[in-house]
C-alpha positions as CSV (number, residue, x, y, z in Angstrom):
1,X,86.1,44.5,130.2
2,X,87.1,48.1,130.8
3,X,85.6,50.0,133.6
4,X,84.2,53.5,133.5
5,X,84.4,55.9,136.5
6,X,83.6,59.5,137.1
7,X,85.6,62.0,139.0
8,X,85.7,65.7,139.6
9,X,89.1,67.5,138.8
10,X,89.8,71.2,139.7
11,X,92.2,72.8,137.1
12,X,93.4,76.4,137.0
13,X,94.3,78.1,133.5
14,X,94.7,81.5,132.3
15,X,93.4,82.8,129.0
16,X,93.2,86.1,127.4
17,X,89.7,87.2,126.8
18,X,89.2,89.6,123.9
19,X,86.5,91.9,125.0
20,X,84.8,94.2,122.5
21,X,86.5,97.0,124.1
22,X,89.9,95.3,123.6
23,X,89.1,94.5,120.0
24,X,88.1,98.1,119.5
25,X,91.5,99.3,121.0
26,X,93.3,97.1,118.6
27,X,91.2,98.3,115.6
28,X,92.1,101.9,116.5
29,X,95.7,101.1,117.1
30,X,96.2,100.0,113.4
31,X,94.4,102.9,111.9
32,X,96.4,105.9,110.4
33,X,95.3,109.4,111.6
34,X,93.2,110.0,108.3
35,X,91.3,106.7,108.8
36,X,91.0,107.5,112.7
37,X,89.5,111.0,111.9
38,X,86.8,109.4,109.8
39,X,86.0,106.9,112.4
40,X,85.8,109.5,115.0
41,X,83.5,111.5,113.0
42,X,81.0,108.5,112.7
43,X,81.2,108.0,116.5
44,X,80.3,111.7,117.1
45,X,77.3,111.3,114.9
46,X,76.1,108.2,116.8
47,X,77.0,109.0,120.3
48,X,75.4,112.3,121.8
49,X,77.8,112.2,124.8
50,X,80.8,112.6,122.6
51,X,82.0,115.9,121.4
52,X,85.3,117.5,119.9
53,X,87.5,119.2,122.3
54,X,87.8,123.0,122.2
55,X,89.0,125.7,124.3
56,X,85.5,126.5,125.4
57,X,84.3,123.1,126.4
58,X,87.6,121.5,127.7
59,X,86.7,122.2,131.4
60,X,83.1,121.4,131.1
61,X,83.8,118.0,129.5
62,X,86.8,116.9,131.5
63,X,85.6,117.8,135.0
64,X,82.8,115.5,135.6
65,X,79.9,116.7,138.0
66,X,79.9,115.0,141.3
67,X,77.3,112.4,140.6
68,X,77.8,109.0,142.0
69,X,76.7,107.3,138.9
70,X,79.1,108.9,136.5
71,X,82.0,108.9,138.8
72,X,81.7,105.1,139.8
73,X,81.2,104.1,136.1
74,X,84.2,106.1,134.9
75,X,86.6,104.7,137.8
76,X,85.4,101.2,137.1
77,X,86.0,101.7,133.4
78,X,89.4,103.3,133.7
79,X,90.5,100.5,136.0
80,X,89.2,97.9,133.7
81,X,91.0,99.4,130.7
82,X,94.3,99.9,132.6
83,X,94.2,96.3,134.0
84,X,93.1,94.8,130.5
85,X,95.5,96.6,128.1
86,X,99.1,95.5,128.1
87,X,100.1,96.0,124.6
88,X,100.0,92.3,124.0
89,X,96.4,92.0,123.1
90,X,97.0,91.8,119.4
91,X,99.1,88.6,119.9
92,X,95.8,86.6,119.2
93,X,95.0,88.6,116.0
94,X,96.4,87.6,112.7
95,X,99.4,89.7,111.6
96,X,99.3,91.6,108.4
97,X,102.0,90.8,105.8
98,X,105.1,92.8,106.5
99,X,107.7,93.8,103.9
100,X,111.0,94.8,105.5
101,X,112.3,95.9,102.2
102,X,110.0,98.8,101.5
103,X,111.3,102.2,101.5
104,X,110.7,105.9,101.7
105,X,107.2,107.3,101.0
106,X,106.9,108.8,97.7
107,X,106.4,112.6,97.7
108,X,106.5,115.1,94.9
109,X,109.5,117.2,94.0
110,X,107.7,120.1,95.8
111,X,107.6,118.3,99.1
112,X,108.5,120.3,102.2
113,X,110.7,118.6,104.9
114,X,110.0,121.4,107.5
115,X,106.8,121.5,109.6
116,X,106.0,125.2,109.0
117,X,102.7,126.0,107.6
118,X,102.6,126.8,104.1
119,X,101.6,130.2,102.9
120,X,98.9,128.7,100.6
121,X,96.8,125.7,100.7
122,X,97.3,123.0,98.1
123,X,93.8,123.4,96.8
124,X,94.5,127.0,96.0
125,X,97.2,126.1,93.5
126,X,95.1,123.7,91.7
127,X,93.7,125.0,88.3
128,X,91.0,123.5,86.3
129,X,92.4,121.5,83.3
130,X,90.8,120.0,80.4
131,X,90.7,116.3,80.4
132,X,92.1,114.2,77.4
133,X,88.6,112.9,76.9
134,X,87.1,116.4,76.5
135,X,89.9,117.5,74.2
136,X,89.6,114.5,72.0
137,X,85.8,114.7,72.0
138,X,85.8,118.2,70.8
139,X,88.0,117.3,67.9
140,X,85.9,114.2,67.0
141,X,82.7,116.2,67.0
142,X,84.2,118.6,64.5
143,X,85.6,115.8,62.3
144,X,82.7,113.3,62.3
145,X,79.3,114.1,61.1
146,X,77.9,110.5,61.3
147,X,76.2,110.0,64.9
148,X,77.3,106.3,64.7
149,X,81.0,107.4,63.9
150,X,80.8,109.7,66.9
151,X,79.4,107.0,69.1
152,X,82.3,104.6,68.0
153,X,84.8,107.4,68.5
154,X,83.7,108.0,72.0
155,X,84.1,104.3,72.8
156,X,87.6,104.3,71.4
157,X,88.5,107.3,73.5
158,X,87.4,105.6,76.7
159,X,89.7,102.6,75.8
160,X,92.9,104.6,75.8
161,X,95.4,103.8,78.5
162,X,97.2,106.4,80.7
163,X,99.9,106.9,78.1
164,X,97.3,107.6,75.2
165,X,97.8,104.2,73.4
166,X,95.1,102.0,72.1
167,X,96.3,98.6,72.7
168,X,93.3,96.5,71.9
169,X,93.5,94.1,68.8
170,X,91.4,96.0,66.0
171,X,89.5,92.7,65.0
172,X,88.5,91.8,68.5
173,X,87.7,95.5,69.2
174,X,85.4,95.7,66.2
175,X,83.5,92.6,67.3
176,X,83.0,94.3,70.8
177,X,81.9,97.5,69.3
178,X,79.6,95.9,66.8
179,X,81.0,97.4,63.7
180,X,83.1,96.1,60.7
181,X,86.8,96.1,61.0
182,X,87.1,98.2,57.8
183,X,85.0,100.9,59.4
184,X,86.9,100.8,62.6
185,X,90.3,101.1,60.8
186,X,89.0,104.0,58.9
187,X,87.8,105.8,61.9
188,X,91.2,105.0,63.7
189,X,93.3,106.4,60.9
190,X,91.3,109.7,61.1
191,X,91.4,109.8,65.1
192,X,95.2,109.3,64.9
193,X,95.5,112.7,63.3
194,X,94.0,114.3,66.5
195,X,96.1,116.4,68.8
196,X,98.3,115.6,70.6
197,X,100.2,113.6,67.8
198,X,100.8,110.0,68.7
199,X,97.4,109.4,70.3
200,X,95.6,106.2,69.5
201,X,98.9,104.4,68.7
202,X,99.1,100.7,69.2
203,X,102.5,101.0,70.9
204,X,105.5,103.2,71.4
205,X,107.1,102.7,68.0
206,X,103.9,103.7,66.2
207,X,103.5,106.7,68.6
208,X,107.0,107.9,67.6
209,X,106.4,107.1,64.0
210,X,103.3,109.3,63.9
211,X,105.2,112.3,65.4
212,X,108.1,111.8,63.0
213,X,105.8,111.7,60.1
214,X,104.2,114.9,61.1
215,X,107.6,116.5,61.1
216,X,108.5,114.9,57.8
217,X,111.6,113.1,59.1
218,X,110.3,109.5,59.0
219,X,112.7,108.0,56.4
220,X,114.0,104.4,55.9
221,X,116.8,104.7,58.6
222,X,114.3,106.0,61.1
223,X,111.8,103.3,60.4
224,X,114.6,100.7,60.9
225,X,115.6,102.5,64.2
226,X,111.9,102.2,65.5
227,X,111.9,98.5,64.5
228,X,115.0,98.0,66.8
229,X,113.9,100.2,69.9
230,X,115.2,97.3,72.1
231,X,118.7,97.9,70.9
232,X,118.4,101.6,71.6
233,X,117.2,100.6,75.3
234,X,120.4,98.6,75.7
235,X,122.6,101.3,74.2
236,X,124.0,98.9,71.6
237,X,124.7,101.6,69.1
238,X,127.1,99.6,67.0
239,X,124.5,96.9,66.1
240,X,121.8,99.6,65.7
241,X,124.0,101.7,63.3
242,X,124.5,98.6,61.1
243,X,120.7,97.8,61.0
244,X,119.8,101.4,60.1
245,X,122.6,101.5,57.6
246,X,124.1,104.7,58.9
247,X,127.3,105.8,60.6
248,X,127.9,106.7,64.3
249,X,127.4,110.4,63.8
250,X,124.2,110.1,61.7
251,X,122.8,107.5,64.5
252,X,123.4,110.1,67.3
253,X,121.4,112.7,65.3
254,X,118.6,110.2,65.0
255,X,118.6,109.3,68.8
256,X,118.6,113.0,69.5
257,X,115.5,113.5,67.3
258,X,113.7,110.4,69.0
259,X,114.5,111.9,72.5
260,X,112.8,115.1,71.6
261,X,109.6,113.3,70.9
262,X,106.7,112.6,73.3
263,X,106.4,108.9,74.2
264,X,103.3,109.5,76.3
265,X,101.0,111.8,74.4
266,X,98.3,111.7,77.1
267,X,100.8,112.8,79.7
268,X,99.7,116.5,79.7
269,X,96.2,115.7,80.4
270,X,94.1,114.0,83.1
271,X,96.1,115.4,85.9
272,X,95.3,113.2,88.9
273,X,95.9,114.6,92.4
274,X,97.9,111.9,94.1
275,X,96.9,111.6,97.7
276,X,99.9,112.8,99.6
277,X,100.9,110.8,102.6
278,X,100.0,112.7,105.9
279,X,102.4,112.2,108.8
280,X,100.7,110.6,111.9
281,X,103.8,111.5,114.0
282,X,106.1,114.6,113.9
283,X,109.6,114.6,114.9
284,X,111.5,117.9,115.7
285,X,114.9,118.9,117.0
286,X,114.9,120.5,120.3
287,X,117.0,123.6,120.8
288,X,120.1,123.6,122.9
289,X,118.7,125.5,125.7
290,X,116.0,122.7,126.1
291,X,118.6,120.2,126.4
292,X,118.9,119.2,122.6
293,X,117.8,115.8,121.3
294,X,114.6,115.1,119.4
295,X,110.8,115.6,120.4
296,X,108.2,113.2,119.1
297,X,104.6,114.2,119.1
298,X,101.3,113.2,117.3
299,X,100.2,115.3,114.4
300,X,97.3,117.0,116.1
301,X,96.2,118.7,113.0
302,X,94.8,115.5,111.6
303,X,93.6,113.9,114.9
304,X,90.8,115.6,116.5
305,X,90.3,115.3,120.4
306,X,87.2,113.9,121.7
307,X,85.7,114.2,125.2
308,X,82.8,112.9,127.2
309,X,80.4,115.6,127.9
310,X,79.4,114.7,131.4
311,X,77.5,117.9,131.9
312,X,75.2,117.0,129.1
313,X,74.9,113.5,130.6
314,X,73.9,114.7,134.1
315,X,71.2,117.1,132.4
316,X,69.7,114.3,130.3
317,X,69.9,111.7,133.0
318,X,67.7,113.9,135.3
319,X,64.9,113.7,132.8
320,X,65.3,110.2,132.0
321,X,62.2,108.2,133.3
322,X,62.0,104.8,131.7
323,X,64.3,101.9,132.3
324,X,65.0,101.9,128.5
325,X,66.1,105.6,128.6
326,X,68.4,105.1,131.5
327,X,69.9,101.9,130.1
328,X,70.6,103.8,126.6
329,X,72.3,106.7,128.5
330,X,74.5,104.4,130.5
331,X,75.4,102.4,127.4
332,X,76.4,105.6,125.4
333,X,78.3,106.8,128.5
334,X,80.3,103.6,128.7
335,X,80.9,103.5,124.9
336,X,82.1,107.1,124.9
337,X,84.4,106.6,127.9
338,X,85.9,103.5,126.2
339,X,86.5,105.3,123.1
340,X,88.2,108.1,124.8
341,X,90.4,105.9,126.9
342,X,91.2,103.8,123.8
343,X,92.3,107.0,122.0
344,X,94.4,108.1,124.8
345,X,96.2,104.4,125.0
346,X,96.6,104.4,121.3
347,X,98.4,107.8,121.4
348,X,100.7,106.5,124.1
349,X,101.5,103.3,122.3
350,X,102.4,105.1,119.0
351,X,104.5,107.6,120.7
352,X,106.2,104.9,122.8
353,X,107.1,103.0,119.5
354,X,108.1,106.1,117.4
355,X,110.2,107.4,120.2
356,X,112.1,104.2,120.4
357,X,112.5,104.1,116.7
358,X,114.0,107.7,116.7
359,X,116.4,106.7,119.5
360,X,117.6,103.5,117.7
361,X,117.9,105.2,114.4
362,X,119.5,108.6,115.5
363,X,122.5,108.0,113.4
364,X,120.2,108.0,110.2
365,X,118.5,111.3,111.2
366,X,122.1,113.0,112.0
367,X,124.1,111.6,109.1
368,X,122.0,109.9,106.4
369,X,120.8,106.5,104.9
370,X,124.3,104.9,105.2
371,X,124.0,105.1,108.9
372,X,120.6,103.2,109.1
373,X,120.9,100.4,111.7
374,X,119.5,97.0,111.0
375,X,116.5,96.6,113.2
376,X,113.5,94.2,113.5
377,X,110.1,94.4,115.1
378,X,111.3,92.1,118.0
379,X,114.1,94.7,118.8
380,X,111.6,97.5,119.4
381,X,109.0,95.2,121.1
382,X,111.6,94.1,123.7
383,X,112.7,97.6,124.4
384,X,109.1,98.9,125.2
385,X,107.8,95.6,126.6
386,X,105.1,95.0,124.1
387,X,104.4,92.2,121.6
388,X,105.8,92.3,118.0
389,X,102.2,92.2,116.5
390,X,101.5,95.5,118.4
391,X,104.5,97.2,117.0
392,X,103.7,95.9,113.5
393,X,100.3,97.5,113.8
394,X,101.7,100.7,115.0
395,X,104.3,101.0,112.1
396,X,102.2,99.7,109.2
397,X,100.5,102.5,107.3
398,X,101.6,105.3,109.6
399,X,104.1,108.0,108.6
400,X,106.5,110.1,110.5
401,X,107.6,113.6,109.4
402,X,111.2,114.2,110.0
403,X,113.8,116.9,109.1
404,X,115.0,114.3,106.4
405,X,111.5,113.9,104.9
406,X,108.5,111.9,105.3
407,X,108.9,108.1,106.0
408,X,106.5,105.2,106.7
409,X,107.6,103.8,110.2
410,X,108.3,100.4,108.9
411,X,110.9,101.9,106.7
412,X,113.2,101.9,109.7
413,X,113.1,98.1,109.9
414,X,115.5,96.3,107.6
415,X,117.4,93.0,107.6
416,X,120.9,92.8,108.8
417,X,124.0,91.9,106.6
418,X,126.5,90.3,109.1
419,X,126.2,89.6,112.6
420,X,127.1,91.4,115.8
421,X,129.0,94.6,115.6
422,X,129.7,94.0,111.9
423,X,125.9,94.0,111.0
424,X,124.8,96.6,108.4
425,X,121.3,97.5,107.3
426,X,120.2,96.3,103.9
427,X,119.0,99.9,103.1
428,X,122.4,101.3,104.2
429,X,124.2,98.9,102.0
430,X,121.9,99.8,99.0
431,X,122.7,103.4,99.6
432,X,126.5,102.7,99.7
433,X,126.3,100.8,96.4
434,X,124.4,103.7,94.9
435,X,127.1,106.1,96.1
436,X,129.9,104.0,94.7
437,X,128.3,103.7,91.4
438,X,127.4,107.4,91.1
439,X,131.0,108.3,91.8
440,X,132.6,105.8,89.4
441,X,135.2,106.8,86.9
442,X,133.5,106.7,83.4
443,X,136.7,105.0,82.1
444,X,136.7,102.5,85.0
445,X,133.2,101.3,85.3
446,X,132.7,99.2,88.6
447,X,131.7,95.6,88.1
448,X,129.6,93.7,90.7
449,X,132.8,92.0,91.9
450,X,134.7,95.1,92.2
451,X,131.8,96.5,94.3
452,X,132.1,93.5,96.6
453,X,135.8,94.2,97.0
454,X,135.2,97.7,97.9
455,X,132.5,97.0,100.4
456,X,134.5,94.2,102.0
457,X,137.4,96.6,102.6
458,X,134.8,98.8,104.4
459,X,133.8,95.9,106.6
460,X,130.6,94.9,104.8
461,X,130.6,91.2,104.1
462,X,128.4,90.7,101.1
463,X,128.0,88.2,98.1
464,X,128.2,89.4,94.6
465,X,124.7,88.1,93.8
466,X,123.5,90.2,96.7
467,X,125.1,93.2,95.2
468,X,123.4,92.4,91.8
469,X,120.1,92.0,93.5
470,X,120.5,95.4,95.3
471,X,121.7,97.1,92.2
472,X,118.7,95.9,90.2
473,X,116.3,96.9,93.0
474,X,117.9,100.4,92.7
475,X,117.2,100.2,88.9
476,X,120.9,100.6,88.2
477,X,122.1,99.0,84.9
478,X,124.8,96.5,84.8
479,X,128.5,97.5,84.3
480,X,128.3,96.6,80.7
481,X,125.3,98.7,80.0
482,X,126.7,101.5,82.2
483,X,129.7,101.4,80.1
484,X,127.8,101.7,76.7
485,X,125.7,104.6,78.2
486,X,128.7,106.6,79.4
487,X,130.5,105.9,76.1
488,X,127.6,107.1,74.0
489,X,126.7,110.1,76.1
């Protein structure tokens, strides 16, 4: 029979306690400047002791009055934050998915790589444009007298995709709209005559056919070409000419006619203003008289400064009589102090990470993509003595404006091909492959095996299947397809 006994043991353990303030600091760290600006606006509305920094109130807000309560509270709060924040708090929080293969932030052709203010705001260059829906509705109202036809037509307009195609099956669509298939087809035939020509087509072939019919060039060979658009995409002109029953010269004229058509009739309408990525960090070259090198700073234009207005706190505290009022004031003072401190720590952390990235990838900024070094989150984390998860939160969703353009911070992290001194960044290898293909002789198209040979001669050890994967990722056709394209161009 087993015996039960009681005893008292003293054990010592160390655990990381995630206080609400630490959780707030992590939340702020993973926000971009635009998200943070919205968060700060909400905090300013809720906390009367917070205010935006300006030239007039900097001194009043930053120099606290000599009141024991506020000074003691601030000292305790600063010490607690400094002791609590190490940069490793996010270790216990789940990491977001990280894709090391993502690339440059997409910007328009008119993007400006410099940081000089533009003469005109973006909004001032926007002009009102008629939407596709308005344009088609006007034509429909002129063509249809029956109110039911107009209703069905409006529903059809709303089902167009971004290219202007109506891809729904007519029979199923008639059931959804509650009309007969015959009536729907009759309305569709009339609406296909609307401007722009090609609108309401089922697919690309019908869209092109409508435009050719309007021009009077939709003959039998052209119909055969539209039935074999896949061969046109692969540049198999020999097979295509045979199926169209024409010679090579006539086929080239047909292809030229096709290329003059508009494959997306809705493209000229519904201009959507795409949200341009705003840099959270700015990188500038320092002049030689200041020592040269790079300067990394936060984008202050998108990040308002907030301060604790202690003058207002002292004034209100003198009139607080009830315990509830005093508790509310102290609570708001503490919350305001934590927020200001967390914002300051966020700024320091982002600058520390961004600065180390710039230092590690200086070759890229000086010479281009082919000099991008392979780098991981751990490499930066070890350099700045922080956890990988902290570096991940800093680099995800945040952008840096550089003399070479706008990049997401995680763009600079890529897998390595090779080991040691022979390691090369995957992005740099992709760029090298693109350079080789762009400069290939049209009479000597480079195969994937030949590219492997050339890269190996340059000290880049890579497999043929890796070259094929990178080539496809760059949307570059195979050597067979490129040979056909250059032969027929």
